[in-house]
PADREN-940620 format. One line per field, with one value per residue (C-alpha): x, y, z; chain; residue number from 1. Coordinates in steps of 0.02 Angstrom, whole numbers. Layout:
BEGIN
c1 <- X	...
c2 <- Y	...
c3 <- Z	...
chain <- A	...
n <- NUM	...
! end
This chain:
BEGIN
c1 <- 1062	1181	1326	1258	1254	1414	1500	1424	1464	1649	1608	1573	1714	1830	1782	1780	1947	2026	2112	2198	2227	2144	2119	2279	2398	2332	2401	2597	2542	2460	2614	2733	2607	2600	2786	2751	2698	2745	2747	2835	2849	2727	2865	2895	2694	2739	2816	2664	2686	2592	2710	2874	2819	2766	2873	2820	2634	2564	2403	2284	2246	2100	2162	2009	2086	2015	1977	2099	2254	2377	2494	2638	2598	2592	2723	2851	2829	2999	2879	2801	2933	3019	2839	2882	3037	2982	2854	2905	2743	2714	2579	2471	2364	2227	2198	2039	1990	1837	1710	1730	1737	1553	1530	1683	1663	1490	1540	1723	1577	1461	1602	1654	1820	1889	2045	2112	2103	2015	2102	1978	1994	1927	1796	1656	1633	1445	1481	1309	1287	1444	1505	1330	1190	1308	1475	1597	1700	1748	1704	1883	1837	1943	1992	2063	2159	2233	2331	2400	2397	2501	2516	2342	2292	2427	2344	2171	2196	2301	2145	2011	1888	1915	1892	1852	1677	1607	1670	1523	1406	1229	1265	1399	1554	1668	1721	1851	2022	2009	2065	2114	2210	2174	2178	2060	1929	1741	1656	1693	1684	1707	1647	1795	1773	1891	1983	2053	1901	1828	1985	1986	1809	1819	1684	1660	1664	1481	1387	1242	1156	1081	1248	1337	1211	1259	1443	1422	1315	1467	1582	1490	1454	1598	1760	1812	1972	2011	2065	1947	1809	1658	1581	1711	1690	1602	1551	1479	1568	1499	1402	1234	1322	1495	1641	1626	1568	1380	1214	1204	1355	1262	1123	1213	1210	1024	1025	1014	1156	1159	1236	1362	1266	1081	956	939	1003	986	928	983	841	927	764	797	740	724	823	731	558	666	607	811	810	672	762	912	853	758	930	1028	895	928	1097	1064	945	1047	1211	1290	1336	1436	1298	1378	1342	1203	1312	1491	1569	1721	1862	1791	1763	1935	1996	1921	1981	2156	2110	2083	1924	1813	1723	1634	1626	1651	1778	1875	2031	2128	2305	2359	2201	2292	2210	2376	2395	2229	2093	2226	2320	2188	2048	2001	1881	1701	1600	1414	1292	1177	1060	1201	1222	1346	1372	1467	1596	1672	1846	1792	1874	1800	1837	2014	2025	1928	1974	1870	1797	1926	2061	2168	2297	2201	2340	2476	2341	2324	2502	2549	2403	2489	2659	2575	2558	2732	2762	2909	2827	2650	2709	2799	2671	2571	2680	2831	3010	3111	3229	3141	3199	3093	2949	2855	2916	2960	3085	3129	3146	3241	3123	3109	2942	2897	2879	2804	2913	2783	2775	2676	2579	2656	2587	2621	2653	2766	2669	2489	2445	2289	2232	2366	2293	2322	2287	2329	2222	2241	2362	2468	2488	2530	2666	2746	2702	2751	2578	2598	2542	2382	2329	2329	2265	2109	2111	2124	1955	1867	1918	1874	1685	1670	1730	1588	1449	1379	1408	1279	1250	1252	1350	1260	1373	1285	1161	1292	1317	1129	1126	993	966	1003	832	809	973	908	749	820	941	800	702	873	902	723	760	928	863	695	791	948	835	707	853	909	733	723	878	864	680	639	521	337	218	125	285	368	215	200	376	352	197	296	378	227	229	393	340	477	389	431	591	638	552	681	830	749	708	901	958	863	946	1130	1239	1253	1405
c2 <- -5260	-5410	-5286	-5166	-5295	-5354	-5184	-5145	-5284	-5255	-5078	-5126	-5262	-5132	-5005	-5115	-5197	-5017	-5000	-5165	-5126	-5196	-5370	-5497	-5370	-5276	-5305	-5285	-5129	-5039	-5082	-5007	-4853	-4820	-4790	-4644	-4458	-4282	-4153	-4239	-4415	-4519	-4607	-4780	-4823	-4962	-5089	-5212	-5396	-5419	-5282	-5365	-5537	-5497	-5325	-5154	-5099	-5039	-4919	-4842	-4677	-4589	-4403	-4282	-4112	-3931	-3904	-3786	-3880	-3973	-4067	-4205	-4395	-4383	-4547	-4408	-4282	-4277	-4223	-4399	-4501	-4437	-4479	-4656	-4680	-4586	-4713	-4872	-4866	-4878	-4755	-4793	-4631	-4600	-4420	-4357	-4175	-4103	-4108	-4305	-4321	-4352	-4485	-4565	-4564	-4652	-4782	-4819	-4852	-4953	-5073	-5157	-5128	-4965	-4858	-4900	-4684	-4561	-4387	-4253	-4070	-4001	-4148	-4202	-4368	-4388	-4460	-4492	-4597	-4704	-4699	-4678	-4797	-4904	-4910	-4906	-4775	-4821	-4721	-4614	-4575	-4471	-4634	-4694	-4538	-4478	-4655	-4647	-4479	-4379	-4214	-4192	-4214	-4102	-3973	-3994	-3991	-3835	-3734	-3660	-3744	-3925	-3881	-4057	-4040	-4002	-4193	-4270	-4379	-4376	-4542	-4474	-4543	-4446	-4536	-4415	-4325	-4140	-4015	-3847	-3688	-3571	-3381	-3287	-3277	-3219	-3212	-3288	-3164	-2989	-2831	-2751	-2574	-2511	-2389	-2317	-2299	-2199	-2069	-2051	-2010	-1901	-1999	-2020	-2213	-2244	-2269	-2366	-2470	-2318	-2222	-2389	-2398	-2207	-2256	-2408	-2312	-2185	-2334	-2395	-2217	-2132	-2223	-2279	-2372	-2223	-2303	-2193	-2325	-2287	-2468	-2587	-2588	-2712	-2619	-2772	-2941	-3090	-3263	-3344	-3472	-3505	-3481	-3320	-3215	-3277	-3189	-3263	-3163	-2998	-3041	-2971	-2792	-2793	-2883	-3068	-3154	-3301	-3477	-3519	-3689	-3691	-3567	-3543	-3410	-3382	-3198	-3100	-3178	-3378	-3405	-3526	-3403	-3446	-3357	-3360	-3257	-3130	-2929	-2910	-3053	-2984	-2829	-2899	-2975	-2801	-2717	-2845	-2854	-2637	-2698	-2820	-2722	-2583	-2659	-2647	-2838	-2954	-3005	-3184	-3194	-3303	-3453	-3389	-3519	-3486	-3512	-3382	-3238	-3267	-3253	-3083	-3033	-3049	-2919	-2804	-2725	-2742	-2617	-2712	-2881	-3012	-3133	-3215	-3079	-3003	-3055	-3250	-3293	-3299	-3129	-3035	-2936	-2874	-2811	-2844	-2682	-2585	-2610	-2607	-2681	-2613	-2598	-2600	-2453	-2469	-2622	-2729	-2902	-3020	-3202	-3248	-3404	-3464	-3573	-3742	-3926	-4000	-4183	-4200	-4379	-4537	-4744	-4854	-5018	-5142	-5058	-5207	-5078	-4947	-4904	-4891	-4775	-4646	-4648	-4617	-4474	-4417	-4419	-4283	-4157	-4150	-3973	-3981	-4111	-4043	-3861	-3930	-4053	-3883	-3770	-3862	-3898	-3819	-3674	-3701	-3584	-3605	-3480	-3616	-3680	-3616	-3562	-3525	-3341	-3264	-3304	-3486	-3465	-3532	-3416	-3463	-3433	-3442	-3290	-3343	-3461	-3624	-3727	-3899	-3926	-4049	-4031	-4063	-3878	-3870	-4033	-4103	-4140	-4000	-3974	-3805	-3743	-3531	-3552	-3692	-3567	-3431	-3538	-3597	-3468	-3305	-3246	-3216	-3053	-3131	-3208	-3041	-2962	-3075	-3049	-2885	-2863	-2971	-2867	-2721	-2791	-2826	-2661	-2593	-2694	-2765	-2959	-3081	-3116	-3314	-3413	-3509	-3639	-3687	-3753	-3887	-3940	-3944	-4134	-4208	-4375	-4477	-4491	-4313	-4274	-4379	-4298	-4127	-4165	-4202	-4057	-3937	-4023	-3960	-3791	-3757	-3809	-3671	-3550	-3536	-3566	-3406	-3324	-3319	-3261	-3140	-3059	-3055	-3032	-2925	-2956	-2900	-2935	-3086	-3168	-3151	-3214	-3367	-3395	-3384	-3506	-3622	-3665	-3700	-3872	-3916	-3896	-3774	-3738	-3932	-3916	-3760	-3827	-3977	-3847	-3744	-3885	-3923	-3767	-3726	-3878	-3790	-3650	-3536	-3382
c3 <- 6428	6444	6421	6514	6665	6645	6631	6800	6873	6841	6884	7042	7065	7035	7141	7290	7223	7186	7332	7310	7133	7008	6978	7004	7004	7137	7320	7256	7165	7317	7420	7282	7280	7459	7473	7373	7462	7447	7281	7136	7202	7093	6995	6966	6923	6831	6984	7000	7017	6855	6755	6834	6773	6626	6576	6539	6570	6415	6437	6297	6304	6217	6199	6166	6090	6032	5841	5832	5892	5784	5881	5848	5865	6096	6073	5994	6115	6242	6393	6360	6325	6502	6586	6497	6561	6735	6763	6681	6580	6380	6330	6158	6103	6024	5975	5936	5882	5967	5823	5779	5980	6030	5874	5914	6102	6080	5948	6077	6230	6123	6047	6210	6182	6300	6315	6497	6520	6442	6459	6405	6480	6327	6245	6387	6436	6527	6699	6719	6564	6574	6767	6847	6733	6631	6764	6612	6708	6878	7032	7078	7248	7368	7450	7317	7255	7420	7414	7236	7187	7313	7192	7156	7346	7400	7300	7355	7519	7540	7460	7582	7491	7397	7226	7153	7254	7086	7033	7120	7044	7067	7153	7282	7176	7094	6923	6866	6903	6918	6790	6831	6792	6935	6910	7009	6864	6904	6726	6553	6412	6424	6301	6211	6098	5969	6032	5891	5815	5935	5942	5757	5746	5930	5996	6179	6246	6263	6440	6377	6236	6144	6146	6098	5945	5917	5924	5786	5681	5663	5647	5499	5427	5452	5378	5576	5498	5390	5220	5126	5120	5228	5178	5239	5429	5544	5699	5791	5765	5832	5798	5819	5980	5961	6078	6179	6037	6041	6079	6253	6269	6235	6357	6500	6425	6464	6634	6602	6677	6542	6582	6456	6440	6503	6465	6655	6782	6964	7013	7174	7266	7233	7108	6962	6808	6637	6505	6353	6418	6504	6441	6440	6317	6212	6219	6151	6013	5967	5985	5875	5751	5740	5718	5589	5480	5465	5430	5609	5631	5533	5384	5415	5600	5603	5501	5544	5677	5805	5703	5557	5702	5748	5586	5573	5739	5654	5541	5644	5568	5720	5827	5952	6025	6168	6198	6329	6330	6191	6223	6170	6085	5897	5860	5950	5797	5766	5891	6026	5968	5951	6065	6289	6379	6403	6547	6496	6606	6724	6713	6660	6748	6685	6718	6882	6890	7022	6987	7019	6960	6781	6739	6665	6669	6672	6685	6628	6686	6613	6662	6721	6816	6911	7046	6913	6805	6943	6977	6807	6806	6951	6883	6722	6894	6938	6930	6780	6686	6691	6629	6506	6452	6432	6366	6289	6347	6485	6418	6242	6110	5971	6033	6153	6342	6498	6623	6801	6839	6982	7113	7051	6985	6810	6669	6503	6334	6229	6116	5971	5834	5829	5675	5747	5921	6013	6171	6235	6275	6373	6299	6455	6623	6715	6906	6976	7100	7123	7305	7197	7037	7156	7224	7063	6921	6874	6797	6610	6537	6460	6617	6721	6583	6614	6799	6773	6684	6812	6929	6846	6813	6991	7037	6938	7008	6865	6903	6978	7151	7148	7029	6877	6920	7081	6936	6893	7045	7107	7176	7056	7024	6861	6798	6837	6751	6604	6609	6598	6474	6350	6383	6366	6208	6143	6248	6150	5967	5989	6076	5940	5799	5851	5907	5713	5655	5800	5736	5540	5550	5700	5858	5860	5991	5889	5857	6035	6117	6015	6053	6262	6233	6144	6298	6391	6306	6356	6554	6596	6759	6805	6724	6841	6998	6967	6992	7104	7245	7245	7248	7403	7487	7467	7531	7434	7440
chain <- A	A	A	A	A	A	A	A	A	A	A	A	A	A	A	A	A	A	A	A	A	A	A	A	A	A	A	A	A	A	A	A	A	A	A	A	A	A	A	A	A	A	A	A	A	A	A	A	A	A	A	A	A	A	A	A	A	A	A	A	A	A	A	A	A	A	A	A	A	A	A	A	A	A	A	A	A	A	A	A	A	A	A	A	A	A	A	A	A	A	A	A	A	A	A	A	A	A	A	A	A	A	A	A	A	A	A	A	A	A	A	A	A	A	A	A	A	A	A	A	A	A	A	A	A	A	A	A	A	A	A	A	A	A	A	A	A	A	A	A	A	A	A	A	A	A	A	A	A	A	A	A	A	A	A	A	A	A	A	A	A	A	A	A	A	A	A	A	A	A	A	A	A	A	A	A	A	A	A	A	A	A	A	A	A	A	A	A	A	A	A	A	A	A	A	A	A	A	A	A	A	A	A	A	A	A	A	A	A	A	A	A	A	A	A	A	A	A	A	A	A	A	A	A	A	A	A	A	A	A	A	A	A	A	A	A	A	A	A	A	A	A	A	A	A	A	A	A	A	A	A	A	A	A	A	A	A	A	A	A	A	A	A	A	A	A	A	A	A	A	A	A	A	A	A	A	A	A	A	A	A	A	A	A	A	A	A	A	A	A	A	A	A	A	A	A	A	A	A	A	A	A	A	A	A	A	A	A	A	A	A	A	A	A	A	A	A	A	A	A	A	A	A	A	A	A	A	A	A	A	A	A	A	A	A	A	A	A	A	A	A	A	A	A	A	A	A	A	A	A	A	A	A	A	A	A	A	A	A	A	A	A	A	A	A	A	A	A	A	A	A	A	A	A	A	A	A	A	A	A	A	A	A	A	A	A	A	A	A	A	A	A	A	A	A	A	A	A	A	A	A	A	A	A	A	A	A	A	A	A	A	A	A	A	A	A	A	A	A	A	A	A	A	A	A	A	A	A	A	A	A	A	A	A	A	A	A	A	A	A	A	A	A	A	A	A	A	A	A	A	A	A	A	A	A	A	A	A	A	A	A	A	A	A	A	A	A	A	A	A	A	A	A	A	A	A	A	A	A	A	A	A	A	A	A	A	A	A	A	A	A	A	A	A	A	A	A	A	A	A	A	A	A	A	A	A	A	A	A	A	A	A	A	A	A	A	A	A	A	A	A	A	A	A	A	A	A	A	A	A	A	A	A	A	A	A	A	A	A	A	A
n <- 1	2	3	4	5	6	7	8	9	10	11	12	13	14	15	16	17	18	19	20	21	22	23	24	25	26	27	28	29	30	31	32	33	34	35	36	37	38	39	40	41	42	43	44	45	46	47	48	49	50	51	52	53	54	55	56	57	58	59	60	61	62	63	64	65	66	67	68	69	70	71	72	73	74	75	76	77	78	79	80	81	82	83	84	85	86	87	88	89	90	91	92	93	94	95	96	97	98	99	100	101	102	103	104	105	106	107	108	109	110	111	112	113	114	115	116	117	118	119	120	121	122	123	124	125	126	127	128	129	130	131	132	133	134	135	136	137	138	139	140	141	142	143	144	145	146	147	148	149	150	151	152	153	154	155	156	157	158	159	160	161	162	163	164	165	166	167	168	169	170	171	172	173	174	175	176	177	178	179	180	181	182	183	184	185	186	187	188	189	190	191	192	193	194	195	196	197	198	199	200	201	202	203	204	205	206	207	208	209	210	211	212	213	214	215	216	217	218	219	220	221	222	223	224	225	226	227	228	229	230	231	232	233	234	235	236	237	238	239	240	241	242	243	244	245	246	247	248	249	250	251	252	253	254	255	256	257	258	259	260	261	262	263	264	265	266	267	268	269	270	271	272	273	274	275	276	277	278	279	280	281	282	283	284	285	286	287	288	289	290	291	292	293	294	295	296	297	298	299	300	301	302	303	304	305	306	307	308	309	310	311	312	313	314	315	316	317	318	319	320	321	322	323	324	325	326	327	328	329	330	331	332	333	334	335	336	337	338	339	340	341	342	343	344	345	346	347	348	349	350	351	352	353	354	355	356	357	358	359	360	361	362	363	364	365	366	367	368	369	370	371	372	373	374	375	376	377	378	379	380	381	382	383	384	385	386	387	388	389	390	391	392	393	394	395	396	397	398	399	400	401	402	403	404	405	406	407	408	409	410	411	412	413	414	415	416	417	418	419	420	421	422	423	424	425	426	427	428	429	430	431	432	433	434	435	436	437	438	439	440	441	442	443	444	445	446	447	448	449	450	451	452	453	454	455	456	457	458	459	460	461	462	463	464	465	466	467	468	469	470	471	472	473	474	475	476	477	478	479	480	481	482	483	484	485	486	487	488	489	490	491	492	493	494	495	496	497	498	499	500	501	502	503	504	505	506	507	508	509	510	511	512	513	514	515	516	517	518	519	520	521	522	523	524	525	526	527	528	529	530	531	532	533	534	535	536	537	538	539	540	541
! end
């Protein structure tokens, strides 16, 4: 308790003094920072009076990266070395894989020894717990970022709606710098079907679930891959709940626009509904049991993880699945060569998303160089620097990097998998709302592919009217969020456990009724009401 109180007091002091820097070095730092303006002008961050008297500033950075990424030491990356030279700040990096992130993050905050900056676009940090409640993260509100982050501010102001509104916590503060790769996306996962198999077996593209099931049976029984073995095809490849390949992304075929995180969604009347007790949820479970019992789905689907699924996609021996897109997903030589997007038929309702910033970086309460840290983060957003950190070096010849095209727009040179990357990839702090991206970037083939899929689904009229993303923006108090978080953990465990049972053993009226009644003891009605009351105060577009 004592540590918590001290941390909160320190956070409050930093928040109040942030415009003047942080601690004793603030005044000169603020004056120097104020000399920067406009895109690409956030260099010279290490010029405070403290830096001048004591030498170069050193900032400790905790970086979360995806499990699938293998990176060199960031201090050895050319772009990072240029960043240090340009800003006059030395960076010490601690790089942590996503699988280890929750444990190491919690241990770090419990240790009372914090990094200065946390960069985490792909690994979560609970701003309500560590910012609002404990005060271990400092507020990074607009009056502060507008003074020290010209790149960040200009891109936000250019949009019709500020994409960083999504970063606001329950106490009205923003505790993070936004991460965003705008590309006009309206949903996460799409359905894909194997065109080569359809053509080889002279099958028509299915238009509903019943026809799809018959196609999957044909894939299984008629040697769809043409190798003389009618038993090695995988008609339906998926996992229970990993990546974009899980059950929740099959639910839209049955009229349930499942949220990628919570088991609730918004219906067309702006009402919050509980996903797991919908008739469409049961219909999906019954269909998946049929597929499982007939050998139409991967027998390992209940237990396999995301990497295993993607490895099987590389083999190309798959008939139907969900995914973010096909190209540049690590399985280009597999299903990407034989499959195309599938539009589900009547009654389908896909989850609609809208593009908004997510948390990309935090500053901890013990950071003594807040203005310099913000300027460093803004320097990471200078256009050439940002793209070098994301894609690799300009004019690289090793299958990475980027170049300028004839229209002076950035074009990526990425052309394959790289074993160990000398750039941060999507783990860097990247902030590119749609209008900014359009102005500086030539969309690569895979990004165009994703946008086209989204447009196809929109034109088919199968998209949810009101995005579930509004649930993440609902103005809930810290107490409500904590109570909901506890319920959501219980719900998640119960839903996943019963999904596995339904798929492997089937669904009966008795097992279904028992499943539904189980949630009565979790106060689902009260849980939904908290969100509904908040949604009713919002303007939904």
